[in-house]
C-alpha positions in Angstrom: 0.2 -0.1 0.5 3.1 2.4 0.6 4.2 1.9 -2.5 0.7 2.2 -4.4 1.4 6.2 -2.3 4.2 6.4 -3.6 3.6 5.9 -7.5 0.7 7.7 -7.3 2.4 10.4 -9.8 3.3 7.7 -12.6 -0.8 6.5 -11.7 -1.9 9.9 -12.8 0.4 10.8 -15.5 -0.9 6.7 -17.0 -4.4 8.0 -16.3 -4.1 11.4 -18.3 -1.8 9.2 -21.3 -4.7 7.1 -21.4 -7.1 9.9 -21.9 -4.5 11.7 -24.5 -4.2 8.1 -26.6 -8.1 7.2 -26.4 -8.6 11.3 -27.5 -6.3 11.3 -30.1 -6.8 7.7 -31.3 -10.8 8.1 -31.3 -10.8 11.2 -33.5 -9.0 9.3 -35.9 -10.7 6.3 -35.9 -14.0 7.7 -35.6 -13.7 10.7 -38.5 -12.3 7.8 -40.5 -14.7 5.1 -39.2 -17.3 7.3 -40.1 -17.1 8.1 -43.8 -16.3 4.4 -44.5 -19.3 3.2 -41.9 -21.2 6.1 -44.7 -19.9 5.0 -47.9 -20.7 1.4 -46.9 -24.9 2.3 -46.1 -24.2 4.3 -49.4 -23.3 2.1 -51.6 -25.1 -0.5 -50.5 -28.2 -2.8 -52.8 -31.4 -0.7 -52.7 -29.7 2.2 -50.6 -29.3 5.9 -51.6 -26.1 5.4 -53.9 -26.0 1.7 -55.3 -22.5 0.1 -56.0 -22.2 -3.6 -56.1 -18.5 -3.1 -56.8 -18.1 -0.5 -54.6 -20.1 -1.8 -51.6 -18.4 -5.1 -52.3 -14.0 -3.7 -52.1 -15.7 -2.1 -49.0 -17.2 -5.1 -47.7 -14.8 -7.0 -47.8 -12.2 -5.2 -46.9 -14.4 -4.3 -43.3 -14.1 -8.0 -42.5 -10.6 -8.8 -43.4 -10.1 -6.4 -40.6 -12.0 -6.1 -38.3 -11.8 -10.0 -36.8 -8.4 -9.7 -36.2 -7.4 -9.8 -32.7 -5.7 -6.4 -31.1 -3.1 -8.0 -29.6 -1.7 -9.5 -32.9 -2.8 -6.9 -34.8 -0.3 -4.6 -32.6 2.7 -6.7 -33.8 1.2 -6.9 -37.3 1.4 -2.6 -37.2 5.0 -1.9 -36.2 6.0 -2.5 -39.2 4.0 -0.4 -41.1 3.8 2.7 -37.8 7.8 2.3 -38.6 8.4 3.0 -41.5 6.2 6.1 -41.7 8.2 7.4 -39.2 6.2 6.3 -35.6 8.5 4.7 -32.8 6.8 1.4 -32.0 6.5 1.6 -28.9 5.0 4.6 -27.0 2.0 6.9 -26.7 2.1 7.5 -29.9 2.2 4.1 -31.0 -1.1 3.3 -29.2 -2.5 5.9 -31.3 -1.7 4.7 -34.9 -2.7 1.0 -33.8 -5.8 1.7 -31.8 -6.6 4.1 -34.5 -6.4 1.7 -37.7 -8.5 -0.8 -35.3 -11.4 0.7 -34.3 -11.8 2.1 -37.6 -13.0 -1.0 -38.9 -15.2 -1.2 -36.2 -16.8 1.9 -35.8 -17.6 1.9 -40.1 -19.9 -1.1 -38.9 -21.6 0.9 -36.7 -22.3 3.3 -38.1 -23.2 1.6 -41.2 -25.5 -0.8 -38.8 -27.6 2.5 -37.1 -27.6 4.2 -40.6 -30.4 1.6 -41.3 -32.0 1.9 -38.4 -33.4 4.8 -40.6 -36.8 4.0 -42.0 -37.2 4.6 -45.6 -39.9 6.6 -45.6 -38.5 9.3 -44.3 -35.8 8.9 -46.8 -38.8 8.7 -49.7 -40.7 11.6 -48.0 -37.2 13.6 -48.1 -36.6 12.9 -52.3 -40.6 13.5 -52.8 -39.0 17.1 -51.2 -36.7 17.7 -53.7 -33.9 16.9 -51.4 -31.0 15.9 -53.4 -29.1 12.5 -52.8 -25.9 13.8 -50.9 -28.0 16.0 -49.6 -29.6 13.3 -47.7 -27.3 11.3 -47.5 -25.2 13.6 -45.2 -27.3 16.0 -43.5 -30.6 13.9 -43.4 -29.7 9.9 -42.9 -27.1 11.3 -40.0 -29.5 13.8 -37.8 -32.1 10.7 -38.6 -30.0 8.4 -36.7 -27.8 10.6 -34.2 -29.3 9.2 -31.2 -27.7 5.0 -31.4 -24.8 6.9 -33.4 -23.8 8.4 -30.1 -24.7 5.0 -27.7 -22.6 3.5 -30.7 -20.0 5.8 -30.2 -20.0 5.8 -26.4 -19.2 1.3 -27.2 -16.9 2.2 -29.1 -14.7 4.9 -26.5 -15.5 2.3 -23.7 -13.2 -0.7 -26.0 -10.5 1.8 -26.5 -10.3 2.7 -23.6 -9.9 -1.2 -23.6 -7.6 -1.3 -26.0 -5.2 1.3 -24.5 -4.6 -1.4 -21.5 -3.9 -4.3 -23.6 -1.4 -1.6 -26.2 -0.2 -1.4 -22.8 1.5 -4.7 -23.5 3.9 -3.4 -25.7 5.2 -0.3 -24.0 2.8 2.1 -25.4 2.3 4.3 -22.4 -1.2 4.7 -20.0 -2.5 2.9 -16.9 -1.7 -0.8 -18.9 1.4 0.2 -18.8 1.6 1.4 -15.2 -0.2 -1.6 -14.0 1.8 -4.4 -16.4 5.1 -2.6 -15.1 5.0 -0.9 -11.6 1.6 -3.8 -10.1 2.1 -7.3 -12.4 5.7 -7.9 -12.6 6.5 -6.1 -9.5 3.9 -8.6 -7.9 1.9 -5.6 -6.1 -1.3 -6.3 -6.5 -2.4 -3.2 -4.9 -1.3 -1.6 -7.8 -2.8 -3.2 -10.8 -6.6 -3.0 -8.7 -5.8 1.3 -8.4 -5.4 1.0 -12.3 -8.5 -0.9 -13.1 -10.0 1.1 -11.0 -9.4 4.0 -12.7 -10.9 2.9 -15.6 -13.4 1.6 -14.4 -14.1 5.1 -13.4 -13.6 6.1 -16.7 -15.2 3.7 -18.7 -18.3 4.9 -16.2 -18.2 8.4 -16.7 -17.8 7.4 -20.7 -21.4 5.2 -20.1 -23.1 7.7 -17.8 -22.6 10.8 -20.6 -23.6 8.6 -24.1 -26.0 7.9 -22.2 -27.5 11.4 -21.2 -26.5 12.5 -24.4 -28.6 10.2 -26.7 -31.6 10.0 -24.1 -31.9 13.8 -25.1 -31.8 12.9 -28.5 -34.2 10.3 -28.4 -36.7 12.9 -26.8 -36.5 15.2 -29.8 
């Protein structure tokens, strides 16, 4: 327990590192996943811009990368990260790897949530003279906003989990803190302290996401 008190500065620094990695990975992976998800939704058969070839290519790509376990993906993308000037360890590598992993997961969540928009809403917009681009980029995301918020909330929780796993390859954050100061030094107090901080982060994210989704769905 005394050792944990001595390590409090390191634990808070690791907490900040976790939030830093999650935030930037969400920005990068979230934006890329949103665009890819919209493209999947738009090009599927019977949608706004149906295109069998494009949808097939995107669908196969997402299905190829999405099932790869994150711990394996970490090792697989290390050479790629180094080739573009990103170190194979540290927070920057964590952001890179988590962004790649989350991009494909988010794209599928976005696609599924956009599919919840009722076809009648789209037909009514077309009948009112709205163009296909406007329907795709404005109407559909707005109608699916509540489910999208819940989907992104789930993804943020998953990103926190990924940062913990990334700690195994010295990517920083609470995962590395728990491994270096807790597991390797046989100090369960440190390990459980890191676990509790992660639980608090997840609970806050889930609470905020649920509250925003409720507010949107009541409109």
